[in-house]
C-alpha positions as a printed Julia matrix, in Angstrom:
266×3 Matrix{Float64}:
 -14.72   -4.34   17.72
 -11.86   -5.69   15.61
 -12.75   -7.97   12.78
 -11.07  -11.36   12.56
 -10.5   -12.3     8.94
 -11.62  -15.73    7.92
  -8.23  -16.25    6.24
  -5.71  -18.15    8.5
  -2.45  -15.22    8.91
  22.23  -11.06    8.56
  33.21   -4.37    7.64
  35.66   -6.33    7.39
  38.94   -4.48    8.48
  41.02   -7.62    9.04
  42.91   -7.19    5.75
  44.1    -3.73    6.67
  45.0    -4.83   10.2
  47.04   -7.76    8.86
  49.01   -5.47    6.54
  49.7    -3.0     9.35
  50.74   -5.88   11.62
  53.08   -7.11    8.88
  54.65   -3.66    8.71
  55.32   -3.71   12.47
  56.9    -7.17   12.32
  59.16   -6.23    9.42
  60.4    -3.14   11.31
  62.23   -5.34   13.78
  64.12   -7.33   11.14
  67.8    -6.67   10.1
  69.56   -3.54    8.9
  67.15   -2.95    6.0
  64.21   -2.36    8.36
  63.6     1.26    7.33
  63.36    0.42    3.65
  61.15   -2.61    4.26
  58.93   -0.67    6.66
  58.42    2.08    4.11
  57.39   -0.5     1.54
  54.95   -2.22    3.91
  53.43    1.08    4.97
  52.93    2.02    1.35
  51.15   -1.25    0.7
  48.92   -0.72    3.75
  47.95    2.69    2.45
  46.73    1.01   -0.7
  44.56   -1.47    1.21
  42.79    0.81    3.7
  41.17    3.11    1.11
  39.84    0.05   -0.73
  38.1    -1.16    2.42
  36.61    2.29    2.95
  35.37    2.38   -0.63
  33.68   -0.99   -0.23
  31.87    0.18    2.89
  30.77    3.34    1.12
  29.32    1.39   -1.79
  27.42   -0.86    0.55
  25.86    2.11    2.31
  24.95    3.77   -0.97
  22.78    0.95   -2.13
  24.94   -1.37   -4.2
  24.01   -5.09   -4.33
  26.06   -5.64   -1.14
  23.62   -3.35    0.68
  21.09   -6.17    0.63
  23.06   -7.76    3.47
  22.1    -4.76    5.61
  18.36   -5.43    5.29
  16.42   -7.02    8.11
  14.73  -10.37    7.64
  11.34   -8.73    7.14
  12.74   -6.23    4.63
  14.35   -9.04    2.62
  11.06  -10.9     2.54
   9.17   -7.8     1.33
  11.81   -7.22   -1.36
  11.59  -10.8    -2.63
   7.83  -10.81   -2.64
   7.3    -7.43   -4.28
   9.96   -8.01   -6.94
   8.21  -11.24   -7.92
   4.77   -9.61   -8.12
   3.43   -8.5   -11.49
  -0.2    -7.73  -10.63
  -0.77   -4.48   -8.74
  -3.17   -4.2    -5.82
  -5.8    -2.26   -7.77
  -5.96   -4.84  -10.55
  -6.24   -7.6    -7.98
  -9.04   -5.68   -6.25
 -10.99   -5.41   -9.48
 -10.55   -9.12  -10.15
 -11.68  -10.09   -6.67
 -14.85   -8.0    -6.75
 -15.64   -9.28  -10.23
 -15.55  -12.83   -8.98
 -18.55  -12.31   -6.66
 -21.36  -10.3    -8.2
 -22.51   -7.29   -6.17
 -19.7    -7.61   -3.64
 -17.36   -5.02   -2.13
 -13.72   -5.47   -1.18
 -12.95   -5.37    2.55
  -9.51   -6.97    2.62
  -6.61   -7.56    0.22
  -3.16   -8.83    1.23
  -0.05   -9.77   -0.75
   1.26  -13.14    0.42
   3.64  -15.92   -0.6
   1.86  -19.2    -1.21
   4.96  -21.09   -0.03
   5.68  -18.84    2.97
   4.79  -21.48    5.54
   7.11  -24.03    3.99
  10.03  -21.63    3.5
   9.64  -20.24    7.03
   9.79  -23.69    8.62
  12.49  -23.85   11.35
  13.85  -27.09    9.95
  13.81  -25.84    6.34
  16.23  -27.84    4.22
  18.74  -28.03    7.03
  20.05  -31.45    8.02
  22.76  -32.83   10.27
  25.42  -35.23    9.01
  26.1   -38.53   10.84
  29.12  -36.87   12.48
  26.85  -34.29   14.06
  27.92  -31.33   11.93
  25.34  -29.14   10.28
  24.97  -29.2     6.53
  25.77  -26.13    4.4
  22.1   -25.38    3.85
  21.47  -25.4     7.59
  24.39  -23.06    8.2
  23.09  -20.63    5.64
  19.67  -20.67    7.26
  21.12  -20.09   10.73
  23.18  -17.12    9.53
  20.04  -15.41    8.29
  20.53  -15.86    4.57
  17.81  -17.3     2.43
  17.67  -21.04    2.02
  17.54  -22.47   -1.52
  13.81  -23.11   -1.22
  13.23  -19.46   -0.33
  14.11  -18.47   -3.89
  10.92  -19.88   -5.34
   8.54  -17.04   -4.5
   4.92  -17.61   -5.45
   3.14  -14.32   -4.77
  -0.62  -14.2    -4.49
  -3.24  -11.68   -3.51
  -5.69  -12.95   -0.91
  -8.89  -10.96   -0.94
 -12.05  -10.91    1.13
 -15.14   -9.53   -0.54
 -18.55   -9.1     1.06
 -22.02   -9.26   -0.41
 -24.7    -6.73    0.5
 -26.1    -9.04    3.18
 -22.68   -9.4     4.8
 -21.74  -12.8     3.39
 -17.96  -12.95    3.01
 -15.99  -14.72    0.29
 -12.25  -15.38    0.06
 -10.71  -14.94   -3.39
  -7.12  -15.97   -4.06
  -5.43  -14.43   -7.11
  -2.11  -15.34   -8.72
   0.0   -12.16   -8.39
   1.99  -12.99  -11.52
  -0.66  -14.07  -14.01
  -3.66  -12.34  -12.44
  -5.75  -15.49  -12.66
  -8.13  -16.52   -9.89
  -6.77  -19.51   -8.01
  -9.76  -20.1    -5.77
 -12.96  -18.43   -4.62
 -14.86  -19.75   -1.61
 -17.66  -18.51    0.63
 -17.05  -18.22    4.36
 -19.23  -20.87    5.91
 -18.23  -20.02    9.5
 -19.95  -16.63    9.71
 -22.75  -16.2    12.2
 -25.59  -13.72   11.94
 -23.81  -11.09   14.04
 -20.73  -11.2    11.87
 -22.77  -10.84    8.7
 -24.64   -7.9    10.19
 -21.37   -6.21   11.15
 -19.87   -6.69    7.71
 -23.0    -5.38    6.01
 -22.84   -2.29    8.22
 -19.16   -1.69    7.53
 -19.45   -1.78    3.75
 -22.36    0.67    4.01
 -20.35    3.07    6.2
 -17.26    2.9     3.97
 -18.19    5.54    1.39
 -14.56    5.82    0.21
 -13.16    2.95   -1.87
 -10.0     1.04   -1.0
  -8.42    2.51   -4.16
  -9.09    6.03   -2.86
  -7.57    5.17    0.53
  -4.53    3.66   -1.16
  -4.02    6.84   -3.19
  -4.15    8.96   -0.03
  -1.51    6.71    1.55
   0.83    6.65   -1.47
   0.5    10.41   -1.91
   1.94   10.67    1.6
   4.51    7.89    1.2
   5.71    6.74   -2.2
   5.82    2.99   -2.47
   3.98   -0.23   -3.21
   0.64   -1.06   -1.64
   0.77   -4.56   -0.18
  -2.35   -4.59    2.0
  -5.69   -2.82    2.34
  -8.12   -3.75    5.1
 -11.41   -2.32    6.32
 -11.62   -2.22   10.1
 -13.37   -0.6    13.03
 -11.84    2.63   14.41
 -12.47    1.91   18.09
 -16.17    2.52   17.69
 -15.65    5.78   15.77
 -16.63    4.53   12.36
 -14.54    2.52    9.95
 -11.05    2.99    8.55
  -9.01    1.62    5.69
  -5.7     0.28    7.01
  -3.18    0.57    4.14
   0.34   -0.9     4.1
   2.87    0.88    1.84
   6.4    -0.5     1.3
   8.95    2.15    0.26
  12.15    1.85   -1.82
  14.1     0.91    1.32
  11.66   -1.98    1.9
  10.28   -0.47    5.08
   6.54   -0.76    5.66
   4.35    2.13    6.74
   0.77    1.48    7.83
  -1.76    4.26    7.34
  -5.21    4.35    8.9
  -7.41    6.33    6.54
 -10.93    7.4     7.46
 -13.24    5.41    5.21
 -15.71    8.29    4.98
 -13.53   11.31    4.15
 -10.05   10.02    3.21
  -8.38   11.72    6.19
  -5.22   10.07    7.52
  -5.89    9.26   11.15
  -2.55    7.66   11.95
   0.61    6.31   10.37
   3.3     4.0    11.72
   6.53    2.83   10.09
   7.83   -0.64   10.83
  11.64   -0.37   11.13
  12.07   -4.16   10.96
């Protein structure tokens, strides 16, 4: 049985080609064609290596390499780079907000993600029917101006001994609690299930996160307690590496054994 959380969840070679084309055109002109052709060819030789060098830098991780990231990778990069509070500190804060509770879920989110992900965004059409610059940028896959204002937060779910769940939102820059509310939509069955899960999970989320990061170096962005298809409970841990790819590890919540791992290439 899968738990449903109460929390609602873009090389250029044109330059070189133009120079080569210019060399061909000059070849057909007048008696000085050989001399002119030699000059043009020499100039082309200067251009091509520069293009190659640029491509090499991009592949090696220079700032231009950012253009090679997928949309999801760019979003992870922006969010993680803006975050100052690590997952373990956020976990401690969340549990401290509700006495006697245990953490069952912790996710790194952007408070303004819904607004920045809106299809319309800041794009607008002029009276003539052309699309504004901001709309063009959005359509090409680059970030809109509003996407620069990242507001990272940790959204936690903690559960009391009787299974009562609480959502705690924590500012991922200052570490301050933004909001803490009890889940008023839980029924008796859900409370019973949650109470059982936190009893079965003898390994802490911090221990599961360490197992995951020992296997894959990176930043923990999510830890969730879930059912392992009726075979006990697991900690599902998301780790984002230096290339901004996310790997999800399912770690047995009783013995810290990695049951599965999957890397998201997007």
